[in-house]
C-alpha positions in Angstrom: -5.0 5.7 -28.8 -8.5 5.3 -28.1 -10.4 7.0 -25.5 -11.1 4.8 -22.2 -14.2 5.1 -20.4 -15.6 3.1 -17.6 -17.4 2.7 -14.9 -17.0 0.6 -11.7 -16.8 0.4 -7.8 -14.4 -0.4 -5.4 -15.2 -3.4 -3.1 -13.4 -4.2 0.3 -11.6 -6.9 -0.9 -10.0 -4.1 -4.0 -9.3 -2.0 -0.6 -7.8 -4.8 1.3 -5.6 -5.7 -1.6 -4.5 -2.4 -1.7 -3.9 -1.5 1.5 -1.4 -4.6 1.9 0.2 -4.0 -1.0 1.3 -0.5 0.5 2.1 -2.3 3.8 4.7 -4.4 2.0 5.9 -1.7 0.0 7.0 0.4 2.9 8.3 -2.6 5.3 10.1 -4.4 2.5 13.1 -5.3 3.8 11.8 -5.3 7.7 9.1 -8.3 6.4 11.6 -9.8 4.4 14.4 -10.3 7.3 11.2 -11.3 9.6 10.2 -14.0 7.8 13.8 -15.3 7.0 14.4 -15.1 11.1 11.4 -17.0 11.6 12.1 -19.5 9.1 15.7 -19.9 10.9 14.5 -20.0 13.8 12.0 -23.3 12.8 14.8 -24.9 11.4 16.7 -24.5 14.2 14.2 -25.8 16.5 14.0 -28.6 14.3 17.7 -29.6 14.5 18.1 -29.0 18.1 15.9 -31.6 18.7 17.2 -33.6 16.8 20.4 -33.2 18.7 22.2 -31.3 15.6 23.9 -28.6 18.0 23.8 -26.4 21.4 20.3 -24.1 21.5 20.8 -20.5 21.1 17.9 -18.7 22.9 18.6 -15.4 21.8 17.5 -16.8 18.0 13.9 -17.8 19.9 13.9 -14.1 21.5 15.0 -12.5 18.0 11.9 -14.7 16.0 9.9 -14.0 18.8 10.8 -9.8 18.5 9.7 -9.7 15.1 6.6 -11.7 15.4 5.3 -9.0 17.7 6.7 -6.8 15.3 4.6 -8.6 12.5 1.1 -9.0 14.6 1.2 -5.1 15.4 1.6 -4.0 11.8 -0.9 -6.4 10.4 -3.4 -5.6 13.3 -2.4 -1.7 12.2 -3.5 -2.4 8.9 -6.5 -3.8 9.9 -7.2 -1.0 12.3 -7.0 1.2 9.1 -9.2 -0.9 7.1 -12.0 -0.7 10.0 -12.0 2.7 10.3 -12.2 3.5 6.8 -15.1 1.0 6.3 -16.6 2.7 9.7 -16.5 6.3 8.0 -19.3 7.9 6.7 -17.3 9.3 3.8 -15.6 5.9 2.2 -16.0 5.5 -1.3 -16.6 1.6 -1.2 -19.4 0.5 -3.2 -20.0 4.1 -4.7 -19.8 4.2 -8.5 -16.5 5.2 -10.3 -16.7 7.2 -13.8 -13.0 7.1 -15.1 -12.4 8.5 -18.4 -8.6 7.9 -19.5 -7.4 9.7 -23.1 -3.9 10.2 -24.3 -3.0 12.8 -21.9 -5.8 13.1 -19.0 -7.4 10.8 -16.5 -10.6 12.2 -14.9 -12.7 10.1 -12.3 -15.8 11.1 -11.2 -17.8 9.6 -8.1 -21.3 11.0 -8.5 -22.7 9.9 -4.8 -19.5 11.9 -3.3 -19.8 15.1 -5.8 -16.4 14.0 -6.6 -14.6 15.1 -9.9 -11.0 15.5 -10.2 -9.3 15.9 -13.3 -5.0 15.6 -13.5 -2.5 14.8 -16.5 -0.9 11.4 -16.9 2.3 13.3 -16.5 1.6 14.8 -13.5 0.9 11.5 -11.3 3.3 10.6 -8.8 3.7 7.5 -9.6 1.9 4.2 -11.0 2.0 0.2 -9.4 0.4 -1.8 -11.7 -1.3 -5.3 -9.3 -2.6 -8.4 -10.8 -5.6 -7.1 -10.4 -5.9 -3.7 -10.7 -3.7 -0.4 -11.3 -2.7 2.5 -7.8 -3.1 5.6 -9.4 -1.1 8.0 -6.5 -1.6 11.4 -7.9 0.6 12.9 -5.2 0.3 12.1 -1.2 -2.6 12.5 -0.7 -5.0 11.1 -3.2 -5.1 7.2 -4.3 -7.2 5.5 -6.8 -7.8 2.4 -7.2 -8.5 0.8 -10.7 -9.5 -2.5 -11.4 -8.3 -4.2 -14.0 -12.0 -6.1 -14.6 -13.3 -3.0 -15.4 -11.4 -3.0 -18.4 -11.1 -5.5 -21.4 -7.7 -7.3 -22.1 -6.9 -4.8 -24.7 -7.4 -1.7 -22.6 -5.6 -3.1 -20.0 -2.6 -3.5 -22.9 -3.3 0.1 -24.4 -3.1 1.7 -20.4 0.2 -0.3 -19.2 1.1 1.4 -22.7 0.3 4.9 -21.7 1.4 4.8 -18.8 5.0 3.6 -19.4 5.3 6.0 -22.1 4.2 9.0 -20.3 6.6 8.4 -17.6 9.5 8.8 -19.5 7.9 12.4 -20.1 7.4 13.0 -16.6 8.7 16.5 -15.3 11.3 15.9 -12.4 10.5 19.2 -11.0 9.2 18.6 -7.1 7.3 22.1 -7.3 5.6 21.3 -9.7 1.4 21.1 -9.1 0.6 17.8 -9.4 -3.0 18.9 -10.7 -4.4 20.4 -13.5 -8.3 20.6 -12.3 -9.0 20.2 -9.3 -12.9 20.8 -9.2 -15.1 20.1 -6.2 -13.8 17.6 -4.9 -14.4 16.2 -1.0 -10.7 15.7 0.1 -11.9 13.5 3.2 -12.7 10.6 1.9 -8.9 10.5 0.0 -7.3 11.7 3.5 -9.3 8.6 5.1 -7.8 5.9 2.4 -4.4 7.4 2.7 -4.0 6.7 5.9 -5.5 3.3 5.6 -3.2 2.5 2.7 0.0 4.1 4.2 -0.5 3.8 8.0 1.1 5.9 10.8 4.5 5.9 9.9 5.7 7.4 13.4 3.9 4.1 15.3 5.8 2.0 13.5 9.0 3.8 13.7 8.2 3.5 17.4 7.4 -0.3 17.6 10.5 -0.9 15.8 12.5 0.9 17.9 11.0 -0.6 20.9 11.4 -4.2 19.3 15.1 -3.2 18.9 15.5 -2.3 22.4 14.2 -5.6 23.5 16.4 -8.0 21.3 19.4 -5.9 23.0 18.4 -5.9 26.5 17.8 -9.8 25.4 21.4 -10.1 24.0 22.5 -7.9 27.4 21.4 -10.4 29.5 22.6 -13.4 28.0 25.9 -12.2 27.7 25.9 -11.2 31.7 
């Protein structure tokens, strides 16, 4: 393939899309259950209002618990976004200079004196969204590559390249994810990771609290 060289900047909209994609990716099963429970509770309420059966308030307790959990989950995501925007080290609006060849990706952020280069086979994972690629070097390095910076031909070439290199990716977990890592300021990417990946311990605590509320409600109803 021909070397791809692009220049772009990350917008708040790009960052928010990536954040919420990561959110749904991490909590996919729980969010599916939440939407299912909320949908069933709405239908159940309509059926009860029409006199189609006896209303069991446990359904509404479950729906309320999931609704509260969802509100806290999305509020946490927005908080992470605001914290990143308030950071003096955020890279939104900065110029990215990216070069991609058949084996390597190099990402430069001149205004942050960032210069990172790594083999494509060393990528931990890559997600292709409708408007961008999410390049995960490891758990602390996430890069966004908007498709608007690429031509349709470059998008096709990059997709084929990533799919091919993914098959050749080594399975050793001890292998170093970087080929070159030169004078790159880690702090922006750490904020980036926290905003994209969220606070897992806080989410687990919230889920545990909701489960406790649900079981307490069930116990009261049974008694």
